[in-house]
TORKOL-4160 file (C-alpha; in steps of 0.2 Angstrom, whole numbers, padded with zeros to 4 digits, m for minus):
324
<pt num="1" X="0422" Y="0936" Z="0611"/>
<pt num="2" X="0427" Y="0923" Z="0598"/>
<pt num="3" X="0412" Y="0924" Z="0588"/>
<pt num="4" X="0414" Y="0943" Z="0584"/>
<pt num="5" X="0432" Y="0939" Z="0580"/>
<pt num="6" X="0427" Y="0925" Z="0568"/>
<pt num="7" X="0417" Y="0938" Z="0558"/>
<pt num="8" X="0432" Y="0949" Z="0556"/>
<pt num="9" X="0439" Y="0938" Z="0544"/>
<pt num="10" X="0449" Y="0924" Z="0552"/>
<pt num="11" X="0463" Y="0936" Z="0546"/>
<pt num="12" X="0481" Y="0933" Z="0548"/>
<pt num="13" X="0481" Y="0944" Z="0562"/>
<pt num="14" X="0473" Y="0931" Z="0573"/>
<pt num="15" X="0487" Y="0919" Z="0569"/>
<pt num="16" X="0500" Y="0932" Z="0573"/>
<pt num="17" X="0494" Y="0933" Z="0591"/>
<pt num="18" X="0489" Y="0915" Z="0593"/>
<pt num="19" X="0473" Y="0920" Z="0599"/>
<pt num="20" X="0347" Y="1047" Z="0536"/>
<pt num="21" X="0350" Y="1053" Z="0520"/>
<pt num="22" X="0352" Y="1041" Z="0505"/>
<pt num="23" X="0354" Y="1055" Z="0493"/>
<pt num="24" X="0365" Y="1048" Z="0479"/>
<pt num="25" X="0369" Y="1031" Z="0471"/>
<pt num="26" X="0356" Y="1017" Z="0470"/>
<pt num="27" X="0360" Y="0999" Z="0466"/>
<pt num="28" X="0351" Y="0982" Z="0466"/>
<pt num="29" X="0357" Y="0968" Z="0478"/>
<pt num="30" X="0351" Y="0950" Z="0476"/>
<pt num="31" X="0350" Y="0938" Z="0490"/>
<pt num="32" X="0340" Y="0925" Z="0499"/>
<pt num="33" X="0341" Y="0906" Z="0503"/>
<pt num="34" X="0335" Y="0890" Z="0495"/>
<pt num="35" X="0321" Y="0893" Z="0482"/>
<pt num="36" X="0317" Y="0910" Z="0488"/>
<pt num="37" X="0327" Y="0925" Z="0482"/>
<pt num="38" X="0325" Y="0944" Z="0486"/>
<pt num="39" X="0330" Y="0959" Z="0476"/>
<pt num="40" X="0331" Y="0975" Z="0486"/>
<pt num="41" X="0336" Y="0993" Z="0481"/>
<pt num="42" X="0352" Y="0998" Z="0490"/>
<pt num="43" X="0355" Y="1016" Z="0494"/>
<pt num="44" X="0372" Y="1024" Z="0497"/>
<pt num="45" X="0371" Y="1036" Z="0512"/>
<pt num="46" X="0384" Y="1049" Z="0510"/>
<pt num="47" X="0390" Y="1062" Z="0523"/>
<pt num="48" X="0380" Y="1077" Z="0523"/>
<pt num="49" X="0386" Y="1095" Z="0526"/>
<pt num="50" X="0379" Y="1106" Z="0540"/>
<pt num="51" X="0369" Y="1098" Z="0554"/>
<pt num="52" X="0353" Y="1091" Z="0545"/>
<pt num="53" X="0349" Y="1080" Z="0560"/>
<pt num="54" X="0350" Y="1094" Z="0574"/>
<pt num="55" X="0338" Y="1091" Z="0588"/>
<pt num="56" X="0336" Y="1072" Z="0585"/>
<pt num="57" X="0341" Y="1059" Z="0597"/>
<pt num="58" X="0351" Y="1043" Z="0592"/>
<pt num="59" X="0351" Y="1027" Z="0603"/>
<pt num="60" X="0365" Y="1015" Z="0599"/>
<pt num="61" X="0361" Y="0999" Z="0608"/>
<pt num="62" X="0373" Y="0984" Z="0610"/>
<pt num="63" X="0374" Y="0968" Z="0620"/>
<pt num="64" X="0393" Y="0970" Z="0622"/>
<pt num="65" X="0405" Y="0984" Z="0623"/>
<pt num="66" X="0413" Y="0981" Z="0605"/>
<pt num="67" X="0397" Y="0978" Z="0595"/>
<pt num="68" X="0393" Y="0996" Z="0589"/>
<pt num="69" X="0411" Y="1001" Z="0588"/>
<pt num="70" X="0415" Y="0987" Z="0576"/>
<pt num="71" X="0400" Y="0986" Z="0565"/>
<pt num="72" X="0393" Y="1004" Z="0566"/>
<pt num="73" X="0405" Y="1015" Z="0574"/>
<pt num="74" X="0408" Y="1025" Z="0558"/>
<pt num="75" X="0389" Y="1028" Z="0556"/>
<pt num="76" X="0387" Y="1034" Z="0574"/>
<pt num="77" X="0401" Y="1046" Z="0571"/>
<pt num="78" X="0393" Y="1052" Z="0555"/>
<pt num="79" X="0376" Y="1055" Z="0562"/>
<pt num="80" X="0382" Y="1064" Z="0578"/>
<pt num="81" X="0393" Y="1075" Z="0567"/>
<pt num="82" X="0377" Y="1079" Z="0557"/>
<pt num="83" X="0368" Y="1085" Z="0572"/>
<pt num="84" X="0361" Y="1070" Z="0582"/>
<pt num="85" X="0363" Y="1069" Z="0601"/>
<pt num="86" X="0369" Y="1051" Z="0604"/>
<pt num="87" X="0366" Y="1039" Z="0619"/>
<pt num="88" X="0373" Y="1022" Z="0621"/>
<pt num="89" X="0363" Y="1008" Z="0630"/>
<pt num="90" X="0374" Y="0993" Z="0635"/>
<pt num="91" X="0363" Y="0977" Z="0638"/>
<pt num="92" X="0375" Y="0964" Z="0646"/>
<pt num="93" X="0388" Y="0965" Z="0660"/>
<pt num="94" X="0402" Y="0959" Z="0648"/>
<pt num="95" X="0408" Y="0947" Z="0661"/>
<pt num="96" X="0413" Y="0933" Z="0649"/>
<pt num="97" X="0424" Y="0942" Z="0636"/>
<pt num="98" X="0442" Y="0949" Z="0638"/>
<pt num="99" X="0458" Y="0948" Z="0648"/>
<pt num="100" X="0457" Y="0950" Z="0667"/>
<pt num="101" X="0461" Y="0941" Z="0683"/>
<pt num="102" X="0443" Y="0937" Z="0687"/>
<pt num="103" X="0426" Y="0939" Z="0681"/>
<pt num="104" X="0423" Y="0954" Z="0691"/>
<pt num="105" X="0439" Y="0962" Z="0685"/>
<pt num="106" X="0434" Y="0959" Z="0667"/>
<pt num="107" X="0417" Y="0967" Z="0670"/>
<pt num="108" X="0425" Y="0983" Z="0677"/>
<pt num="109" X="0438" Y="0984" Z="0663"/>
<pt num="110" X="0425" Y="0982" Z="0650"/>
<pt num="111" X="0414" Y="0995" Z="0658"/>
<pt num="112" X="0428" Y="1007" Z="0658"/>
<pt num="113" X="0432" Y="1003" Z="0639"/>
<pt num="114" X="0413" Y="1006" Z="0635"/>
<pt num="115" X="0413" Y="1023" Z="0643"/>
<pt num="116" X="0429" Y="1027" Z="0633"/>
<pt num="117" X="0421" Y="1021" Z="0617"/>
<pt num="118" X="0406" Y="1032" Z="0620"/>
<pt num="119" X="0417" Y="1047" Z="0624"/>
<pt num="120" X="0427" Y="1045" Z="0608"/>
<pt num="121" X="0411" Y="1043" Z="0597"/>
<pt num="122" X="0404" Y="1059" Z="0605"/>
<pt num="123" X="0390" Y="1051" Z="0614"/>
<pt num="124" X="0384" Y="1060" Z="0629"/>
<pt num="125" X="0375" Y="1047" Z="0640"/>
<pt num="126" X="0378" Y="1029" Z="0643"/>
<pt num="127" X="0366" Y="1017" Z="0652"/>
<pt num="128" X="0371" Y="0999" Z="0658"/>
<pt num="129" X="0357" Y="0986" Z="0660"/>
<pt num="130" X="0369" Y="0973" Z="0667"/>
<pt num="131" X="0361" Y="0957" Z="0661"/>
<pt num="132" X="0372" Y="0941" Z="0662"/>
<pt num="133" X="0384" Y="0940" Z="0647"/>
<pt num="134" X="0380" Y="0924" Z="0637"/>
<pt num="135" X="0364" Y="0921" Z="0646"/>
<pt num="136" X="0352" Y="0934" Z="0641"/>
<pt num="137" X="0340" Y="0922" Z="0632"/>
<pt num="138" X="0336" Y="0916" Z="0650"/>
<pt num="139" X="0330" Y="0933" Z="0655"/>
<pt num="140" X="0313" Y="0939" Z="0653"/>
<pt num="141" X="0312" Y="0949" Z="0637"/>
<pt num="142" X="0297" Y="0958" Z="0643"/>
<pt num="143" X="0308" Y="0966" Z="0656"/>
<pt num="144" X="0320" Y="0972" Z="0644"/>
<pt num="145" X="0307" Y="0979" Z="0633"/>
<pt num="146" X="0299" Y="0989" Z="0647"/>
<pt num="147" X="0316" Y="0996" Z="0652"/>
<pt num="148" X="0319" Y="1001" Z="0634"/>
<pt num="149" X="0302" Y="1009" Z="0631"/>
<pt num="150" X="0305" Y="1020" Z="0647"/>
<pt num="151" X="0321" Y="1026" Z="0640"/>
<pt num="152" X="0315" Y="1029" Z="0622"/>
<pt num="153" X="0301" Y="1040" Z="0630"/>
<pt num="154" X="0312" Y="1048" Z="0642"/>
<pt num="155" X="0325" Y="1053" Z="0630"/>
<pt num="156" X="0313" Y="1055" Z="0615"/>
<pt num="157" X="0323" Y="1044" Z="0604"/>
<pt num="158" X="0321" Y="1047" Z="0586"/>
<pt num="159" X="0333" Y="1033" Z="0579"/>
<pt num="160" X="0339" Y="1017" Z="0585"/>
<pt num="161" X="0355" Y="1008" Z="0579"/>
<pt num="162" X="0356" Y="0989" Z="0584"/>
<pt num="163" X="0359" Y="0971" Z="0578"/>
<pt num="164" X="0347" Y="0966" Z="0565"/>
<pt num="165" X="0333" Y="0956" Z="0573"/>
<pt num="166" X="0330" Y="0946" Z="0556"/>
<pt num="167" X="0348" Y="0942" Z="0552"/>
<pt num="168" X="0352" Y="0925" Z="0547"/>
<pt num="169" X="0362" Y="0912" Z="0557"/>
<pt num="170" X="0365" Y="0923" Z="0572"/>
<pt num="171" X="0371" Y="0911" Z="0586"/>
<pt num="172" X="0374" Y="0923" Z="0600"/>
<pt num="173" X="0359" Y="0924" Z="0611"/>
<pt num="174" X="0364" Y="0941" Z="0618"/>
<pt num="175" X="0364" Y="0948" Z="0600"/>
<pt num="176" X="0347" Y="0942" Z="0595"/>
<pt num="177" X="0338" Y="0945" Z="0611"/>
<pt num="178" X="0344" Y="0963" Z="0612"/>
<pt num="179" X="0339" Y="0965" Z="0594"/>
<pt num="180" X="0321" Y="0958" Z="0597"/>
<pt num="181" X="0319" Y="0968" Z="0613"/>
<pt num="182" X="0323" Y="0984" Z="0604"/>
<pt num="183" X="0313" Y="0980" Z="0588"/>
<pt num="184" X="0296" Y="0979" Z="0598"/>
<pt num="185" X="0301" Y="0992" Z="0611"/>
<pt num="186" X="0304" Y="1005" Z="0597"/>
<pt num="187" X="0286" Y="1002" Z="0591"/>
<pt num="188" X="0276" Y="1002" Z="0607"/>
<pt num="189" X="0285" Y="1017" Z="0614"/>
<pt num="190" X="0273" Y="1026" Z="0603"/>
<pt num="191" X="0257" Y="1017" Z="0609"/>
<pt num="192" X="0246" Y="1026" Z="0622"/>
<pt num="193" X="0240" Y="1010" Z="0631"/>
<pt num="194" X="0257" Y="1002" Z="0635"/>
<pt num="195" X="0265" Y="1006" Z="0652"/>
<pt num="196" X="0252" Y="1019" Z="0656"/>
<pt num="197" X="0261" Y="1022" Z="0673"/>
<pt num="198" X="0274" Y="1031" Z="0662"/>
<pt num="199" X="0262" Y="1045" Z="0658"/>
<pt num="200" X="0258" Y="1047" Z="0677"/>
<pt num="201" X="0276" Y="1051" Z="0679"/>
<pt num="202" X="0275" Y="1065" Z="0665"/>
<pt num="203" X="0281" Y="1055" Z="0650"/>
<pt num="204" X="0272" Y="1054" Z="0634"/>
<pt num="205" X="0271" Y="1041" Z="0620"/>
<pt num="206" X="0285" Y="1043" Z="0608"/>
<pt num="207" X="0288" Y="1032" Z="0593"/>
<pt num="208" X="0305" Y="1028" Z="0586"/>
<pt num="209" X="0304" Y="1033" Z="0568"/>
<pt num="210" X="0320" Y="1026" Z="0560"/>
<pt num="211" X="0331" Y="1011" Z="0562"/>
<pt num="212" X="0348" Y="1006" Z="0557"/>
<pt num="213" X="0350" Y="0987" Z="0559"/>
<pt num="214" X="0368" Y="0979" Z="0557"/>
<pt num="215" X="0373" Y="0961" Z="0557"/>
<pt num="216" X="0389" Y="0951" Z="0558"/>
<pt num="217" X="0382" Y="0938" Z="0546"/>
<pt num="218" X="0370" Y="0938" Z="0531"/>
<pt num="219" X="0357" Y="0951" Z="0531"/>
<pt num="220" X="0346" Y="0959" Z="0518"/>
<pt num="221" X="0356" Y="0975" Z="0516"/>
<pt num="222" X="0347" Y="0990" Z="0509"/>
<pt num="223" X="0358" Y="1004" Z="0515"/>
<pt num="224" X="0377" Y="1006" Z="0513"/>
<pt num="225" X="0384" Y="1020" Z="0523"/>
<pt num="226" X="0400" Y="1029" Z="0517"/>
<pt num="227" X="0411" Y="1031" Z="0532"/>
<pt num="228" X="0427" Y="1036" Z="0523"/>
<pt num="229" X="0429" Y="1053" Z="0531"/>
<pt num="230" X="0426" Y="1045" Z="0548"/>
<pt num="231" X="0437" Y="1030" Z="0546"/>
<pt num="232" X="0452" Y="1036" Z="0556"/>
<pt num="233" X="0441" Y="1041" Z="0570"/>
<pt num="234" X="0433" Y="1024" Z="0570"/>
<pt num="235" X="0450" Y="1017" Z="0572"/>
<pt num="236" X="0453" Y="1028" Z="0587"/>
<pt num="237" X="0436" Y="1022" Z="0594"/>
<pt num="238" X="0441" Y="1004" Z="0592"/>
<pt num="239" X="0458" Y="1006" Z="0600"/>
<pt num="240" X="0449" Y="1010" Z="0616"/>
<pt num="241" X="0443" Y="0991" Z="0617"/>
<pt num="242" X="0459" Y="0986" Z="0626"/>
<pt num="243" X="0450" Y="0972" Z="0637"/>
<pt num="244" X="0443" Y="0961" Z="0623"/>
<pt num="245" X="0448" Y="0969" Z="0606"/>
<pt num="246" X="0449" Y="0966" Z="0592"/>
<pt num="247" X="0458" Y="0983" Z="0591"/>
<pt num="248" X="0464" Y="0989" Z="0608"/>
<pt num="249" X="0483" Y="0985" Z="0611"/>
<pt num="250" X="0484" Y="0970" Z="0599"/>
<pt num="251" X="0496" Y="0979" Z="0587"/>
<pt num="252" X="0508" Y="0984" Z="0601"/>
<pt num="253" X="0507" Y="0966" Z="0608"/>
<pt num="254" X="0511" Y="0959" Z="0590"/>
<pt num="255" X="0525" Y="0971" Z="0588"/>
<pt num="256" X="0533" Y="0966" Z="0604"/>
<pt num="257" X="0531" Y="0947" Z="0601"/>
<pt num="258" X="0539" Y="0949" Z="0584"/>
<pt num="259" X="0554" Y="0959" Z="0591"/>
<pt num="260" X="0557" Y="0946" Z="0604"/>
<pt num="261" X="0559" Y="0934" Z="0590"/>
<pt num="262" X="0570" Y="0945" Z="0580"/>
<pt num="263" X="0557" Y="0950" Z="0567"/>
<pt num="264" X="0547" Y="0965" Z="0563"/>
<pt num="265" X="0532" Y="0970" Z="0552"/>
<pt num="266" X="0535" Y="0987" Z="0544"/>
<pt num="267" X="0516" Y="0991" Z="0544"/>
<pt num="268" X="0517" Y="0992" Z="0563"/>
<pt num="269" X="0530" Y="1006" Z="0563"/>
<pt num="270" X="0541" Y="1011" Z="0578"/>
<pt num="271" X="0529" Y="1015" Z="0592"/>
<pt num="272" X="0515" Y="1006" Z="0601"/>
<pt num="273" X="0503" Y="1020" Z="0596"/>
<pt num="274" X="0507" Y="1017" Z="0577"/>
<pt num="275" X="0506" Y="0998" Z="0579"/>
<pt num="276" X="0489" Y="0999" Z="0588"/>
<pt num="277" X="0482" Y="1011" Z="0575"/>
<pt num="278" X="0488" Y="1001" Z="0559"/>
<pt num="279" X="0484" Y="0984" Z="0566"/>
<pt num="280" X="0466" Y="0990" Z="0570"/>
<pt num="281" X="0463" Y="0998" Z="0553"/>
<pt num="282" X="0472" Y="0984" Z="0543"/>
<pt num="283" X="0466" Y="0969" Z="0552"/>
<pt num="284" X="0452" Y="0972" Z="0564"/>
<pt num="285" X="0442" Y="0983" Z="0553"/>
<pt num="286" X="0446" Y="0975" Z="0536"/>
<pt num="287" X="0428" Y="0972" Z="0532"/>
<pt num="288" X="0425" Y="0991" Z="0531"/>
<pt num="289" X="0437" Y="0992" Z="0517"/>
<pt num="290" X="0430" Y="0977" Z="0508"/>
<pt num="291" X="0412" Y="0983" Z="0509"/>
<pt num="292" X="0417" Y="1000" Z="0503"/>
<pt num="293" X="0426" Y="0994" Z="0488"/>
<pt num="294" X="0411" Y="0983" Z="0483"/>
<pt num="295" X="0401" Y="1000" Z="0481"/>
<pt num="296" X="0415" Y="1011" Z="0474"/>
<pt num="297" X="0419" Y="1019" Z="0491"/>
<pt num="298" X="0435" Y="1019" Z="0502"/>
<pt num="299" X="0426" Y="1012" Z="0518"/>
<pt num="300" X="0408" Y="1008" Z="0521"/>
<pt num="301" X="0396" Y="0999" Z="0534"/>
<pt num="302" X="0381" Y="0989" Z="0530"/>
<pt num="303" X="0363" Y="0990" Z="0537"/>
<pt num="304" X="0345" Y="0985" Z="0534"/>
<pt num="305" X="0338" Y="1002" Z="0536"/>
<pt num="306" X="0320" Y="1006" Z="0540"/>
<pt num="307" X="0315" Y="1024" Z="0536"/>
<pt num="308" X="0302" Y="1035" Z="0545"/>
<pt num="309" X="0284" Y="1030" Z="0539"/>
<pt num="310" X="0280" Y="1044" Z="0527"/>
<pt num="311" X="0261" Y="1041" Z="0530"/>
<pt num="312" X="0263" Y="1046" Z="0548"/>
<pt num="313" X="0253" Y="1061" Z="0551"/>
<pt num="314" X="0263" Y="1069" Z="0566"/>
<pt num="315" X="0279" Y="1067" Z="0556"/>
<pt num="316" X="0271" Y="1075" Z="0540"/>
<pt num="317" X="0265" Y="1089" Z="0551"/>
<pt num="318" X="0282" Y="1092" Z="0558"/>
<pt num="319" X="0290" Y="1093" Z="0541"/>
<pt num="320" X="0277" Y="1103" Z="0532"/>
<pt num="321" X="0269" Y="1115" Z="0545"/>
<pt num="322" X="0270" Y="1134" Z="0543"/>
<pt num="323" X="0267" Y="1148" Z="0555"/>
<pt num="324" X="0251" Y="1158" Z="0553"/>
C-alpha cells in the first residue's frame, strides 16, 4: 500500500524502482500539538535472557499482511524468543495491495505471504477474518469486537500488539478500525456479562493485561524496544512480503534494472538473495536504524505501551502466591 511506503521514508529506494521488561534506561520525551504538550517517561526495553514470558500468549493483530512485520516484527521475534506463544490475526483480505493478475490473485498471494511471515516469526497459529481491504470502516465494529473477544478468551491471550488506536493523523480506515476494535475487545474479554454464550461453550472471562501499540505516524511513545539482536531475522521476515513489499524481491528487481542499463549498486551484491536482504535492511527498514540511534541503540521499534494493572487482584495473586 502506498501509505505504508510513504512512512518508510520516501527513500531513494522508491525512486529506483519507479514505484515486557523495561529494565534499564529511562528518558523523557516531549510531544503534543497546539497549546497542549505532554512529557512521558520512555523506557528502553532490552532483550532478556532465558524465557521470562514462558506460558504467556501474544496476539499480533494487523489489518494487512505487512503491518506487524514492518513496525513490530523485531518485538514479536524478541517476545517469542523470551517464551511467548504467538498467534497472528489478520483482519482484511488484502485485496487492494500488491502485484497480481486480478484481485483474487492478489488475495491468494498475500495470504501465502502472511503465512510465511508468521512462520518466519515463530508464530504457531494464524487467523484470517477477511474483511474487505480499504473498506473496513463500513463494516460493523461490533462484529469485529465479538470475534476478537471470542479468540482472546479461547486462546487466553495475555498481550496484544496492534496499531495505536490513539495515534495522530492515521488516514487508513483499516488501521484505525482494527486498533479500536482490539482496544475495547481486550478489555471486555475479561468481563463476566459480555457474550455470556461463550461461557455456555466452556470459555471463561479472560482480560488482556498488556498492550503494545505501534503507529506509522506520530504517537505518544513511552516504550522503545531494542531489536538489535533480532534485526537480521526481521529482515528475513520482511523478505517474505513479495506481493506488496516493501522488502520482498525489490532488491533483486532493482539489481536487474540497473544491470539492464549498464549500472550496478555495490550494496546489492552479486546474487538476488543478497540484493533482497540488503535492500530490505537499508531502505525498507531504515526507520529502525534511525529510531535506534536516537536512543543509543543499533535498531529499535517504538510503541505506546500499556502495562498490566498492578492493582489487579488476580494478577497480584498469580505473582505472589505460595504453596501451603
